[in-house]
N, C-alpha and C positions, 0 to 999 in steps of 0.2 A: 410767776408773772400770769397764770389762767390761761395758758396757751396763745397769749394777743400776740407775742415775738417771738418766734421762732427763727432758729438758721435757715438760711436758704438749701433747699435740697441738693443744688450742686455744689461741687467743692469751690470753696472759697479760702482765699489766702488769712494768714492767722493775724494780720492788720485788722480786717473784716469782723474775725471772732472778737479781738479783744476789744474794739468799738461796741459791736453788740453787747459785749462782757459788762463793760462801763455803764452802759445805759441800764441795763437790767439791774445792775447792781446799785444804780443810783435811785432806782422806785424802790427797792427791797430795802434799802436803809434809810428811806424818808418813810417807809409804813413801819420800819422798827422804831425810828424815833418817835412816831407820834402814839407807838401801841405798848411797847415799852419802857423805854429811856426816861422820856418825861414822865412817868409815874414812880419811877424808883429814885431814892437818891443818892446821890453820885459820892462813893467814898473812897475813890480812890484805887477800887482793885475790880478785878473782871468781874468776879460775881456779881457785883453790882449792876453788871451790863444785862446780861442775859444768861446765866446760871451755867448749865453745861454747853449751850449753844456757841461758845467763843471761839471754836476751830472751823465750826463750820463757817460761821461769819468771815472768820479770818482768810479762808480758802473763797468766799464767794467775792470779795474786793479784792482778787488779785490772782493773775494768770499763775505765780510760782508762790506757793507757802512759805519760802523760805526768806523770800523778800519781804514779804509782812512781819515774819518773826524778828529779822535785824532790825525792823524799823521801828518796832515797838518794844523791843526789850532795851534793859540799859546795858552796862559794862560788868554786871553781876548776873544778867540775863534773867532779871524779873521783868513781869510784866510791868509797863509805864503807862500809865490812862494818858497822861499828855501827849505822847507820843502815838497812842491810839487814834486821840482824837485829831492828831495832826495828820495821820493817816487817812482816817476816813473822809475830813473835810475837803480832801481834793473830788471826793462825790458826791459831795452835798452842795444846798444851798449857802455860799458866803459864810460855810466853816459853824454853820448854826448847829449843826448835827451833834449830838450829846452835851449840848450847852445844857447845863443842871435848871429846871424850874420854867423852859420854855416847851410849849404843849399847844398841838392844834386839835381839833374834833374828827378831822377829817384826813385820809392818808393824804399829803400833798403830793402834786405831778412831779416828775422831775425838775428840777430848776432850770430857768433860762440859763444859768453857766454852763450845762451840759451841751446845751445845744452848739454854744459858741466855741466850746472848747472842739466838740467833735467837726464842727465846719474848720476851725483853724486849723485842725490835724489835717484835714482834706488837703484844702488849699496849701498848706505848707509842704506836703507830699508831693502834690502835682509841680510845685515852683522847684522843689530838689531835681525834678526829673532833667532841668538844664544844666550840665556840669560843663561851664565854660562855653565851647560853642559847640557843644554836642549833646545829641537826646537819643536817648537809647529806647525805642519802640517799645520793647516789652516792658521797660519801666514803666512808661507813658499808659501803657493799656492797664498796668497793675492799679498805678494812682486812681486813673477813671474809674474803676472797676469798687475800687473804695468807696470814691464819692458818690458812686450811683448807689452803691449798698446801702449810703446812710441816707440817701435822698429817698430810695424805694424803702426803708424797711419800717415796717408796721403798718403794712397798706393791706393786710390780709383782710380786716372788713370791711374798710372802705372808708370807715368814720374817721372825723376830725381828730377824736381823742385817741386814737388807734395810731396816729402817726408820729414818727421820732420830730420831726421840725414841725412844731404844731400849727405858727402863725403862715398864713399864705403869702404874708410879704416876705418875710424870711426866706422861705421855701425859694421864692422868686428872687430875690436878691443871692441866695447861694448858687442856683441853678446858673443866673447870669455871672456870677464871679467866676465860678468852673469855665466857663465857654470863655470869658474874658483872659483868664489865666492860663488855657489852653492856648489862646491864640498867642499869646507873651512867650510861653514853652519853643511852641512851633514856631515863632518868627518866620511867618512865609515859605516854611519849607514842606509846600503840599505833599511829598512823598512821608511825612510822617502823618498824614489823616488817611490812615486805614479806614479800610471800611467796619473794622470792629471799634475802631475809637469813635464815627461816628455814628453808632449804632449806642453806644454808651450816653453819648450827649442826648440823642433821642429817646432814649429811656427816661432819663430826667426830666427831659421837658415834656414829657408824658405824663407825669406824676403833678404837673401844674394844674389845678383846678381851672374851669372854664372861664369862670368869674371868683374874683375875690369876697370874701366872705364880709370883710369890711373894709373900710378906705375906698379911695376914690377908684371906680370901677371903670371909667375911661382911662385914666394912668394905666392902672393894671393892664387891660386890652392893648393901648399902645406898645407898654412894654415887651408881654407876651408874642403879639404880633410883627414887634421888630426882631425879637428872638427866632421866632419861626421864618420869616423870610430869609435870614440870614443863613439860618440851619437848610433852608431849601435850596438857596443857590449855591451851598457850599456842598451838597450833596450833588448837586448838576455840576458843578465845577470839577468833583472827584471825579464821576462818571463820563464828561465828555471832553477832559481836558487833553489826553494822547499826549502828545509831545510837544503841546504848543509853550510857548514862553506868555505865561498871563502878566496882565498890565499892573505894576505896583499899585496903581490907584484901587482895583478891587482888593486887595489886601487889608489897604488904609480905611477902606468902607466897613470892612468887618469889624476893624478895630476900635472904631469910633461910637462914642455912646450914645448919642443923639436919636431919639426914634426916627424909623424911616418917614412917618408922617410928615416929620417936619425938614424932609429933605426929598423933596419930589424933584429935581429936576436930576439930584445926584442918583435918585434910586432907578430915574428911567435911564441914565447912562451905564448905569452899571446893569440894569439888565440889558441894554444893548448891545453890551461888551460878552456877557454870558450867551447871548442868543448868538451871536458873530462866533463864537468860541465853538458852541454846539452844531453848529451848519459845518463850519470846518471839517470838526472831527465826525462828523457823518460823512460829508464827503468823502474822507480818508478811508474809511471803514466802508464804504459801498465799493469803491476801488478796488480796496483791496480783496474783496469777494467777488466784484465780477471778474477777477483773472479766471475763477473757475467755471463761468456760466457759458463759456466758447458760442458765444451767437445765439443763446437763448432766447427764447420771445418770453419768458416768464419768470419771475423772480424765484432766487431760492429759498427756502424755509430760512437760513441764516439771514438773509435780505431782508425779508419780510418781518422775522423779529426785531432786526436793526430800525426799520421802519415804522413799527407800532410804538417800541418805547420812544423813537424821536416825538414822533406825534404827540404821545402821550404827556412826556415832559415837558414840552412845548406847549400845550395846553395846560397844563397846571399851572407852569409859571404864567401863563398869559392870563388867564382867569381869574386865577386866585390874588394876583398880585399887580396885575396892570391893565386892568379892567377890558379888555381884550386888543389893548392898542397893537399888540402887535400882530393880530389877525388883521386889522384894519389899513396897517400902516404898511404892508407889502414888504417888510424889512427881510421878512425869510424868504419868500419868495425873489426878491432881489440878490438875495446870498446864497442860495442855493440852484437857480435856474441855471445861470450861467456857466455855474463850476461842475454841476453835472454834465451840461452839454458837453464843456472842455474834457471832461475823462470820458466821454461816451458810454454814460449809465441811463442810457435812453429807457431801457424797460422802468428802471427806479422812476425815473423824473414822469413818466405815462402815469404808473400807479398814484406816484404822491399828488398829482395834479388832479387824480381823479378822487383821491380820498379827504385831501385839503385844498380846495379849488379856491377858498376865500385868500388864502397865504399868496396866491398869486394876482397879477394885473395883467389884464389879458393884452392889451399894450403893448407892455413893457415885454410878454412872452412873444408875441409874434413879430416884434422886431427883431429881438436877441436871435429868435428861432430862425428867420430868415437873415439876418447877416450871417450865420452859424454857417447855415447850407450854403452859402454862398462863397465863402471861403474855406469851407472844409475840402478835403480830399472826396474826389467824387464820389468813391467808394462807401465811405463813413458820412456822407451827405445822403445818400441815396437809404444805406440803413437807417438814420434817422427820420427821414421822410416816410418810409415805412413803418415805424412804430409811434412817432408821434402825430405823422400827419391826420389820422383819422380825429385825432382829436381838435385839430386846427381848423374848420371846413371853410374860414374866412382866406385863407393860404392856400387851399383846394387847387385852384387854377396856376398860381405860382408855383406851387410844387409841381401839377404835371406839366409844364411846360419846361420847369428844370429837370425833371425827368426825362421826358424827349430829348433836350439836349444832350445829356449825357449818354442816352441810350444812340442819338446820331454819333455822337463823337466816336463812341466806341465801333459804330456799324464802319466809321469811316476807316477805323483803325485797322479791324479784324477783316471785313467784307472786302473793301475798296482798296486796300492794302497801304492806304495814307502813313507814311513815316510820322515819326515822335514830334521831328521837328516841324513837320506841315501842319500836324495838328496845334502844337504850341503857339504858332504864327495866328492860331485863328482867333476871334475874338473870347475871350473869357468868359467861358459858361454865361452868355447873355439871354438868361432865363425870360426876360420880360420881351424879346423880340428874335424869334425863331427865322421870321423870314429873312432879316438882314444877315444871321450868321448862315443860310443858305445862299443868300446873291455875293458875300463874302468867301464861302468856299466854292462856287464857282467861277468866281472871278480869277480866283487866285490858281484855279485846277482846272481848266474848263473843260480840257481832254478826257476828265474823268468820263464824261457822258460815253467815251467808246471802248468804258471797261467790258468785260464779258462779252467778246465775240463780236464786237460793234466797231473795230479797229479799220473796216474798211470803207465808214463814212470819210476816214481821213485821205483815202485816194479818191481825185476829182472824177475820174471815169466810173470807178465803180459805186463810186457816192452818187451821181448822176443817176444810173440806172436802178440803183436801188431807191432814190426819190422817184421816180417815173412810177416803179412797181406800188408805191406808198400810194401815190398820189392817184393812180386808180384805184386802188382798195377804197381809200376812205370816200374818194367821190362816188363811186358808186352806192356806199353806203348813206352819204349825205343825199342823193338824190331820190334813194328810196324813201329814205325817214321824210323828206320835203314832200312827197307824194303819196304820204302816207301807204306804201307798199309795206307788204311783206319783207322782213330782208333775206328770210332763206332763199337760198337760190339765186337772187340778185345780185350777191357781192361779185364783184370781177378783182379779178388779178389776185397775187399773191403777197403777203404783207409781209415783207424783210423784217430782220431783227431792227427795232427800232432804237436810236442813240439814246441813251439817259435814262435804261431802265433799273440801274440801282439809283441814279437820283433820285427817281421818283419813288424808289422804297425809302429812301434816307426821308424825303418830303413828309410822307405817310409818319414814319415816327416821329415828324418834327409837329405833325398835327397841321401840316398847309395843305393849300387848296391845289386841286391838282392844274388847273388852269394858269394859277400863279407860278408852280411850279416848271410847268411847261414854257411860261412867258420868261422867267429867267432863265430856261435853256435856249430858247431861241435869240436872247441877246449873247450868253456868253458862246454861241454857235458861229453868230455873227462876228464876235469881237476875234476870236480863232481862226477864220477863215474856212469856217464848215458851213457854206450857204446851203448846200442840199439838204444838211442834216437839218437845218435850221426852217426849210420851205417843210420839209417831211412832218416838223414837230407842229408848223403851223396848220398844216391837213388835219391834224389828229383833232386840234384843238376846235377846227371847224366841226367834226365830225361828231366831239362831244358835247359841241351847242346842239346840233343837229337831233341828236338821240334825246337828249334832255327835253326840248321841245317837243319831239315826239312821243315823249312817255308823258306828256302834260305836266313836266316839273319845268320853271321857268329859271331862267340863271339870273342872278343877283346883276343890279347895275356895275359892280365893281368887275363880277366876272366877265360880263359883256365888253367891258374897255379892255379886258385882257386879250380877249378875242380879235377884238377890232385893232389893239394896238399892233398887234403881229403883223396882221394881213397888212397894215397901212405901211409897216417898218420894211418888209418882204418887198411890197410894190415897189418902193421907191430904192431899193438897192440894186446899186448897180454893179456888185458882184457876181448875183446869179439873173444871167439872161435872157430865160426862158419865160417870153410874154406870154405865150400860152398860160402855162401854168401860172402866171402873175393875175393874168385875166380870168382865170377860173378861181381862184380863191376870193377876187374881188367880188364875184358874180356869186358866189357862194355866201360871202359875207351879207351884201346887200339884199339878199332873199332872207338871211336869217334874223336880220337886225334893221330898225329903222333909222333912217339919215338923220336923227334928229339931235344930232351934237356934230363936231368939230373934226373928231377924227372919223364916222362915217361920210360926212360930205369930204373930205380929203381922199378916201377910198372911192368915194364916186367920180369924183375929178379924176384918180388914178383909172380907173374903170375906162371912162371914154378917152383918155391919153392912148391906154394899150390898145383899146380896140381900134384906134386908127392906125397905131404902128403895125397891128394885125393885116389890117387893110391894106397899110402902104406894102407891107415885108409880100401879100400874097398877088398885089397889081405887078 
């Protein structure tokens, strides 16, 4: 055959060799029919056919010469022309080979019946792979190999005349039928669709011309497009299904013949099912790989391979078949974001959001992330914030408050020796209002202000002496600041250990204002019977206000109100009876703040009353 049809260089099974042989034999016999037999009279003897070439002809028409001899000889062993004609007719066009008186000016091409027979043998062999309720994978692969060889046979030069199956339509029919029969044989058993099986189907599909040489081009494109879509989906399912149970509707979709262009709604539903399956298996894969990271802040090479594979496959499905609907619908983001959060795959989630941001809805991510942080274990939530926080600038303030709240609880537990039960009774991770958290803490444990060497404030005599020392110390600083004098050398007295030093550190962790914190401590001290401590803290507040003014830093209205409120509370509190200290507190407040509000006016009234009390006491 002039080298047009050659056996594949790789090892093939006997069936492929036999099919190739039959096809080549039919071509040769067609030429023999035209060149020799038609011009010779048929006399009933073999010499009239081809002279001394009869044995070569017999050998070429059958894999086994003994079978040919038995078929064309009579009981006596003599050659029989009728038997020969019957034997050769199975390789010819409708039995016309060796019919006397028929001739053609050109050698004819292999008959259509040869194509039909080849296709029939292939499909029959494929159907026979299912025996009762079982299918042997090796037999299935062998049958597909035969189909693949027939489809790809004769493609060495690329021309249509060099192809075994000449018609584009017949070739498409054959490939579609092989795919259909394969699905019938497999019957929903995805384990039979091995990588090698799918490779054979793809090899057959790739022999299809990009457009039909004749017939309806639109119909041809629809059919090839439908087949391509199904093959891609099957490939994705095989790759990403893992241990998942797949819906029956998925297999039903593959088995139906209607073009996918006519099944838009069903196509989208199936695509969404495949997307969900891919997302689930991707999460499982990443979770399995996370075990080996041990808190790393960068993904492993294996995880990066999984990530790039997932993005590539999802983009292929989206761009080729769904016109970008996956990317813009947010389906992938909704499937992945919460799942990756729940399994603590924060590093992978961060990199995925960076590589494919359009998969994710910003509002959905922020809501989901904030909910996760609020409900997760504190250590997990902090790790999540450390990794994902920089990508969510809008949540920076909330994350900062949460981190401060977490650190505050840890400080209370480890430094202030708060027991677990006490911590659990505090408001649960109130990241929106650290001020309320501190107030709750002080109301539940007011004597925490006496921790770290300040327990003497709980003794009335010691507390009064310490308060007097603190008043002398802060008064000298306030007076120096108001008179614009240098503080060096002007401070009198020695400042005792002030109550609430650890509470101030706690407030700093929470990011609270110092004056607000001291106001909370004054309230707590008065409520627990520590009036001297409350007076000392109030003196420190007035000193802070005076120093700020002396340095040209004006207090805010809120800060001024905190200081004034404490002075007013102390002035009117009956549990502390030192009217000279109360009068001094009012005097400093009136020098620092203008009496333009009700609190300052009440302080002015207290000051006048206290002055009268002092005069009365001295008289």
